[in-house]
C-alpha positions in Angstrom: -30.9 -36.7 -32.1 -27.2 -35.8 -32.7 -26.0 -36.1 -36.3 -22.5 -37.0 -37.4 -20.0 -34.5 -38.7 -20.2 -36.1 -42.1 -24.0 -35.7 -42.1 -23.6 -32.1 -41.0 -21.1 -31.5 -43.8 -23.5 -32.9 -46.4 -26.4 -30.8 -45.1 -24.3 -27.7 -45.2 -23.2 -28.4 -48.7 -26.9 -28.9 -49.7 -28.0 -25.6 -48.2 -25.2 -23.6 -49.7 -25.8 -25.2 -53.1 -29.6 -24.5 -52.9 -29.1 -20.9 -51.7 -26.8 -20.3 -54.7 -29.3 -21.9 -57.1 -32.3 -20.0 -55.7 -30.7 -16.6 -55.5 -31.4 -14.5 -58.6 -31.1 -11.0 -57.4 -29.4 -9.0 -54.5 -31.0 -9.8 -51.2 -30.6 -8.0 -47.8 -31.3 -10.4 -44.9 -31.2 -9.0 -41.4 -30.2 -11.2 -38.4 -32.0 -9.6 -35.5 -30.1 -11.4 -32.8 -26.6 -10.4 -31.6 -25.8 -14.1 -30.9 -26.6 -14.8 -34.6 -24.2 -12.0 -35.6 -21.3 -13.6 -33.6 -22.2 -17.1 -34.8 -22.2 -16.0 -38.5 -18.7 -14.6 -38.1 -17.3 -17.5 -36.1 -18.6 -20.1 -38.6 -17.6 -18.1 -41.8 -21.1 -18.2 -43.1 -20.7 -15.0 -45.1 -17.9 -16.5 -47.1 -20.1 -19.5 -48.0 -23.0 -17.4 -49.4 -23.2 -16.0 -52.9 -22.2 -12.3 -53.0 -25.8 -11.4 -53.8 -26.9 -12.4 -50.3 -26.0 -9.7 -47.8 -26.3 -10.4 -44.1 -26.8 -7.2 -42.1 -27.0 -6.9 -38.3 -30.1 -5.4 -36.6 -31.1 -4.1 -33.1 -30.6 -7.5 -31.5 -28.2 -6.6 -28.7 -30.1 -5.2 -25.6 -27.0 -3.4 -24.3 -26.5 -1.7 -27.6 -30.0 -0.4 -28.0 -30.1 1.0 -24.4 -30.1 4.8 -24.7 -27.6 7.1 -23.1 -30.2 8.7 -20.7 -30.6 5.3 -19.0 -26.9 5.0 -18.5 -26.8 8.5 -17.2 -29.5 7.7 -14.7 -27.8 4.5 -13.5 -24.6 6.5 -13.1 -26.4 9.2 -11.1 -27.8 6.5 -8.8 -24.4 5.0 -8.3 -23.2 8.3 -6.9 -25.7 8.3 -4.1 -23.9 7.3 -0.9 -26.5 4.9 0.4 -26.9 3.0 -2.9 -25.5 -0.3 -4.3 -25.9 -0.9 -8.1 -26.1 -4.5 -9.3 -25.7 -5.2 -13.0 -24.7 -7.7 -15.6 -21.0 -7.3 -16.5 -21.5 -6.1 -20.1 -23.1 -2.9 -18.9 -20.0 -1.7 -17.1 -18.1 -0.3 -20.1 -21.1 1.2 -21.9 -20.3 4.9 -22.2 -22.9 7.4 -20.8 -22.7 11.1 -21.6 -19.6 11.8 -19.5 -18.8 8.6 -17.6 -19.5 4.9 -17.4 -20.3 2.4 -14.6 -16.7 1.1 -14.9 -15.3 4.6 -14.3 -17.6 5.1 -11.4 -16.6 1.8 -9.9 -13.0 2.8 -10.2 -13.9 6.0 -8.3 -15.2 3.9 -5.4 -18.9 3.6 -6.2 -20.5 0.4 -4.9 -21.3 -1.3 -8.2 -21.4 -5.1 -8.3 -21.6 -7.6 -11.2 -24.2 -10.3 -10.8 -24.9 -13.3 -13.0 -28.6 -13.4 -12.1 -30.9 -10.7 -10.7 -31.7 -13.0 -7.9 -28.2 -12.5 -6.5 -29.3 -8.9 -5.9 -31.7 -10.1 -3.2 -28.9 -11.6 -1.1 -27.0 -8.3 -1.4 -30.1 -6.4 -0.4 -30.7 -8.7 2.6 -27.1 -8.2 3.7 -27.2 -4.4 3.4 -30.6 -3.3 4.8 -29.2 0.2 5.3 -28.6 0.6 1.6 -30.8 0.8 -1.5 -29.9 -2.0 -3.9 -30.8 -1.2 -7.6 -30.6 -3.9 -10.2 -30.1 -2.6 -13.8 -32.8 -4.6 -15.6 -31.7 -4.6 -19.2 -32.7 -7.1 -21.8 -35.4 -8.5 -24.1 -38.2 -10.9 -23.4 -35.6 -13.6 -22.7 -34.3 -12.1 -19.4 -37.4 -10.0 -18.4 -39.2 -13.0 -16.8 -36.3 -13.6 -14.5 -36.3 -9.9 -13.4 -40.0 -10.2 -12.8 -39.5 -13.4 -10.7 -36.9 -11.5 -8.7 -39.4 -8.7 -7.9 -41.9 -11.4 -6.8 -39.3 -13.0 -4.5 -38.4 -9.6 -3.1 -42.0 -9.1 -2.2 -42.2 -12.5 -0.6 -39.1 -11.8 1.5 -40.5 -8.3 2.3 -37.2 -6.7 1.1 -38.1 -3.0 1.0 -34.6 -1.9 -0.1 -34.5 -3.7 -3.4 -35.4 -1.9 -6.7 -35.1 -2.4 -10.4 -34.3 0.3 -13.0 -36.0 -1.2 -16.0 -34.8 -0.9 -19.6 -36.5 -4.1 -20.8 -37.6 -4.0 -24.4 -39.9 -6.0 -26.6 -38.6 -7.2 -30.0 -41.7 -7.3 -32.2 -42.5 -3.5 -31.9 -38.9 -2.8 -33.0 -39.2 -5.0 -36.0 -42.5 -3.3 -36.8 -40.7 0.1 -36.7 -37.8 -1.2 -38.9 -40.2 -2.6 -41.5 -42.2 0.6 -41.6 -39.1 2.8 -42.0 -38.5 4.5 -45.3 -34.7 4.3 -45.2 -34.4 0.6 -44.6 -34.9 -2.1 -47.3 -35.2 -5.7 -46.0 -35.9 -8.8 -48.0 -36.1 -11.2 -45.1 -35.5 -11.5 -41.3 -33.6 -14.1 -39.2 -35.6 -14.0 -36.0 -34.0 -14.6 -32.5 -34.3 -18.1 -31.1 -34.0 -17.1 -27.5 -36.6 -14.4 -27.6 -38.9 -16.6 -29.7 -38.7 -19.4 -27.1 -40.5 -17.0 -24.8 -43.0 -15.2 -27.1 -43.7 -18.0 -29.6 -44.3 -17.9 -33.3 -47.5 -15.9 -33.5 -45.9 -12.7 -32.1 -44.3 -12.2 -35.5 -47.4 -12.8 -37.7 -47.6 -9.1 -38.5 -44.3 -9.4 -40.5 -46.0 -11.4 -43.3 -49.5 -10.0 -42.8 -48.7 -6.3 -42.7 -45.3 -6.0 -44.5 -45.1 -9.2 -46.6 -41.6 -9.8 -45.2 -40.4 -13.4 -45.1 -39.1 -14.4 -41.6 -37.5 -17.5 -40.1 -36.9 -18.2 -36.4 -33.4 -19.6 -36.3 -31.2 -21.6 -33.9 -27.5 -20.7 -33.2 -25.5 -23.5 -34.7 -23.9 -22.9 -38.1 -26.2 -25.5 -39.7 -29.2 -23.8 -38.1 -28.3 -20.5 -39.6 -27.6 -21.9 -43.1 -30.9 -23.7 -43.1 -32.7 -20.6 -42.0 -31.1 -18.6 -44.8 -32.1 -21.3 -47.2 -35.7 -21.1 -46.0 -35.6 -17.3 -46.5 -34.2 -17.5 -50.0 -36.7 -20.2 -50.9 -39.6 -18.1 -49.7 -38.3 -15.1 -51.6 -37.8 -17.1 -54.8 -41.3 -18.5 -54.6 -42.9 -15.1 -53.9 -44.0 -16.1 -50.4 -43.9 -14.3 -47.0 -44.4 -16.4 -43.9 -43.0 -16.9 -40.5 -41.2 -20.3 -40.4 -39.7 -22.0 -37.4 -36.3 -23.6 -38.0 -35.7 -23.9 -34.3 -38.5 -26.2 -33.5 -36.5 -28.3 -31.1 -36.6 -25.3 -28.7 -39.2 -22.8 -29.9 -42.9 -23.9 -29.6 -45.7 -22.2 -31.4 -47.1 -20.9 -28.1 -43.8 -20.0 -26.6 -43.2 -20.3 -22.9 -46.6 -19.5 -21.3 -45.3 -19.8 -17.7 -42.6 -17.3 -18.3 -45.0 -14.8 -19.9 -47.4 -15.3 -17.0 -44.7 -14.3 -14.5 -43.8 -11.4 -16.7 -47.4 -10.1 -16.8 -47.7 -10.2 -13.0 -45.0 -7.6 -12.6 -44.6 -5.7 -15.9 -46.8 -3.8 -18.3 -46.1 -2.5 -21.8 -44.8 1.0 -22.1 -43.3 3.3 -24.8 -39.5 3.1 -24.9 -36.6 4.7 -26.6 -34.2 2.5 -28.7 -30.8 3.8 -29.6 -30.7 4.6 -33.3 -34.4 4.1 -33.8 -36.0 6.5 -31.3 -39.3 6.2 -29.4 -41.3 3.1 -30.2 -44.8 2.7 -28.8 -45.4 -0.3 -26.5 -41.8 -1.5 -27.0 -40.7 -1.3 -23.4 -41.7 -2.9 -20.1 -42.2 -1.0 -16.8 -43.1 -2.2 -13.4 -46.9 -2.1 -13.0 -48.9 -0.3 -10.3 -49.1 -3.2 -7.9 -45.3 -3.5 -7.7 -44.4 0.2 -8.4 -42.6 0.5 -5.1 -39.8 -1.7 -6.6 -39.3 0.8 -9.5 -36.2 2.8 -8.8 -37.2 5.6 -11.1 -40.6 6.0 -9.4 -39.4 5.6 -5.9 -35.9 7.2 -5.6 -35.4 10.8 -6.6 -32.2 11.5 -8.6 -30.8 14.4 -10.5 -29.5 13.3 -13.9 -27.0 15.3 -16.1 -28.1 16.4 -19.6 -27.7 13.5 -22.1 -25.1 13.9 -24.8 -24.5 11.4 -27.6 -20.9 10.6 -28.6 -19.8 12.7 -31.5 -19.1 10.8 -34.7 -20.5 7.5 -33.5 -22.7 5.7 -36.0 -24.1 3.0 -33.6 -27.6 4.1 -34.3 -27.2 3.6 -38.0 -25.6 0.2 -37.5 -28.5 -0.9 -35.3 -30.9 0.0 -38.0 -29.0 -1.8 -40.6 -28.3 1.3 -42.7 -24.5 1.3 -42.0 -21.9 -1.3 -41.4 -19.4 -0.9 -38.5 -16.4 -0.4 -40.7 -18.2 2.6 -42.4 -17.9 4.5 -39.1 -14.8 6.7 -39.1 -14.2 5.8 -35.4 -14.2 2.0 -35.9 -11.0 0.3 -35.1 -9.1 3.5 -34.4 -10.6 5.7 -31.7 -13.3 3.1 -30.9 -12.1 -0.4 -29.9 -13.4 -3.0 -27.4 -10.9 -1.9 -24.8 -11.9 1.7 -25.2 -15.4 1.9 -26.7 -17.0 5.1 -27.9 -20.3 3.5 -28.7 -22.4 0.8 -27.2 -22.1 -1.5 -30.2 -18.4 -2.0 -29.5 -19.0 -3.0 -25.8 -21.1 -6.1 -25.7 -19.8 -9.4 -27.2 -23.1 -9.4 -29.1 -22.6 -5.9 -30.5 -22.2 -5.7 -34.2 -19.1 -3.5 -34.0 -17.4 -5.7 -31.5 -18.2 -8.8 -33.7 -16.8 -7.1 -36.8 -13.7 -6.0 -34.9 -13.0 -9.4 -33.3 -14.0 -11.8 -36.0 -14.0 -9.8 -39.2 -11.1 -8.2 -41.0 -11.9 -4.7 -39.9 -12.9 -2.0 -42.3 -11.9 -4.1 -45.3 -14.4 -6.9 -44.8 -17.4 -6.4 -47.1 
């Protein structure tokens, strides 16, 4: 049920007042989702909270956490004459070691932006003499759609369609962050979209193993304020539980149908996250039954040695140990129109959000 603007205002005032009342020490709360990061900036939530409550961004942008070696492989495939690359648009400007997909496209490589992986099947059907490789990047939110595309390719008997998977699972990354010695977190704002797929129970380890309070949050300003209130209340009461603020969308069991489709095509695998490193069982690869659709397994390619951009602190930003403006490249050499690191590329990237909506290096 929609509530009036006046009711929203009263609710926001209540949450802010209660957060201020309950906060009695410095708190570091991480919003895991990149959409939350942008929403926090757009709605001015930081300015409403007491100075003791620090909101920090985490590894919640799939484009940002995709490592350079994946980009280098995608670029190498794009240079093969009989190959078409299909990708979401936010992957184009992500820098690889020496190039980017946008630069390769400008050089004449056949790289096409799609809004759904299913569009790649039409491209494959219309170019049977070419290999069509979809860059499957994303978290549990988008992985079921990629899995459904593989199943549809099988049904249509398209033998020239492939995926290059960089799908990642959020819970193992949160486990790695909570276990890290150099990161201190008092609470976590959990991603609503991912949680709609995996459900509440996927996060039980946060309270059981690490005693970290966590709240699944929606994306409206009032959602986020309420979630912060829930977190601060848990901390003040000495509790650690997984609460679901986003109940209108996220069910305890998640989306069972989507997970069933996912499990038909993918299996868990170790994966490298930019800034965090190798995390066991944090990735998804095409399983043995559908392995012929896996580009890396089916199509030989020579990839250049991977080089990380000098001076870029994206890895530290993704772990929450540095803020974007603390990077010497931020806003000068590294800007959205000419990004050095992946966090400045995607609209959900922390660096891009700070650049667009913050006040640059002076915003604290």
